N, C-alpha and C positions, 0 to 999 in steps of 0.2 A: 559191333566192330567200329573203332574210331575211324572217321572218314576225313577229318580235316587234314590238309596238307601241312608239313612242317612250317612252310612260309606263313600260312594262316594262323597257326598256333603262335608263332613268334610275334606276328603283328598284333594279335589279340593281347599279348603281354606287353605291348609297347616297344618291342624290339624292331628297329629298322636300321637302315644304313647310316643315318645321321648319328644314332646312338652308338653304333660301332665305331664310327670315325671319331667321335668325342671321347671314346674310351679305348685308346690304342692297346692297353694291357689286358683288355677283356672286360666282360660284363658278367657279374655273378647272377645267375638265374636261379639260385637256390639249389636245394638238394635234388638229386635225380629222382624222378618219379617212375615207378615200375609201369611198363606199358604192355607187357606180354601177359596173356596171349592175345589181347585185344587188337593188336596191329597185325597179327599173322593172318594172311589171306588164304590159308589152307582150310579145307573142310574140317580137318581134325583139330584145328587151332594149335597145332604143334609144329615144330621145325621138322620137316620130313627129310631126313638124310638119305633115305632110299625110297623115293616115290615110285609107285607102281610102273609108270612108263619106263623108268630106268631099269628096274628089275626085269621087266618084260623083254628088254633089249639085250640082256646078258648072254643069251644063247648065241645070238648073231656075233656079239663082240668076242666071245670065247672062240668061236669058229674062225673069225678073222685073225685072232692072235695065233691060232694053231696053223694057219696057212704058211707057206714058205715065205721067209722074210727077204726083202730086197737087200742087196749089198750095202746100199747107202740110202738114208732117208733125209729129207730136207725139213728143217723147222725154221720158223721165223724168229725174229728178235726185235726188240724195241731198243732205242738208243735215247738215253736221258736228255742229251742236248738237241735231239732231233724232234721229239714229240710227234712221231709218225712223220709227216712231211711238213708240218706247219712252220718249222724254223729253218728250212733248207735255203731260204733266201736271205738269211741274216749272216753277213760276213763273219762276225765274231764267233759264230757257232758252227760253221761248216768244217773247220780244220780239226786237227788232233784225232781223237778216236771216233769222231763222228763221220765215219766213212762207210761206203757200201762195199764191203769185202766179204768173202766167203770164209767163215770160221770153220776150220777143219782140224782134226786131231793130227799132231805131227806124225804118228804112225801111219795114218791114212795118206798123208802127203808123200811119205816115203814109199808106201805100198803101191800107190797109183802113179808114182814118178812125176809128181807135179812140180812146176816151177812157179814163176810169178803169176801166171794166168792159168785159169782152168775153164773148160767148157762144162757146164752143168746142163743136163738134158733130162726132161721128163716126158711123159706121154703127150704133153701138149705144147712144149716149147723148148728152146735151147738158148742159153745165154753165155756170154764170156765175161768172167769176173776175176778181179784180183784175189789171190789166195792169201789168207792170213792164218798161219798155223796157230793153234790155240789148244793148250793141253787141258783147258777147263771144259772142253766139249768131249762127249763120249765118242770113242771110235765107232765108225759106221753111221755117224750123224753129222750133217753139215748145217750151218746156220747162215741165212741171208736176211738182212734187215728188210722190213717192209717200208713202204712209203717213198721209195726211190724211183728213178726212171724218168727224169725230167728233160730228156733230150729235146722234146718239142715244146717245152715251156717258154712262156714269155718272161719269166722271172730270170733275170740275168745271172745272179749268183747261183741259183739252183741249177740252171742250165750248164754252168761251168763245172759243176760238181754233180753231174747227172746221175751217175750210178745206173743200176738196172732195175727193171720192174719185176719183182719176184712173182707177181700175179701171172706172168707169162708161163710159169711152171706149174700153176695150179689148174686143176680140172674143174671147170664150173659146173659139171654134172655130178661131181662128188658132193653129196650133202649128208650131214649127220642126221641119221634117221629120227632121233628123238627131238633134237632142238630145231632142226631145219636149217641150221647154219652151214655155210660153205666149209669145206675141209681145207685148211691152210697149212696144217702140220702133218708130219709123217708121210710126206709126198715121196714116193719112190723115184730116185734119180740115179743117173750114171754120171761119173766125173771122169774127164779125160784131160790130159795135158794139152796146152795150146802152144 
């Protein structure tokens, strides 16, 4: 199995930052060289689309999908001009569509009797957020961007456009069994008018 990192391979071929800067239109490194299966780090030396740990977890997942569904679930979203929270203190990037609003289908807005603001509550927290009807989101799903909630920040611009911290609605004890990652999407919530 090939062990050299891409950076080492490129340095060995004489490629470095100076070469890239001197060639703003690119550097021809020659024809592509096949590297599979040598770079695959699986025992089978194949791309494993259904590895055994995922297959073993399907029984639990099917049971979870068969359970009663909540009325509304929360998903996160990224914003191009926000880059999580990295750009929230850049004045030119905080306006326009780069806002911390709750995307919700217009049918749900009407069904829930929502106005400009809504309270969104999960088992772990409650937030008040501006409502932004959006017909591109599925009924029964709401979306709140992550990376916001700068009310205590020392960054002046970010503090003026604080938004809310979606993590207040996620349960830090909910962990994906296979990956060990925290569960940030599909969070059961209730939405009420403010």
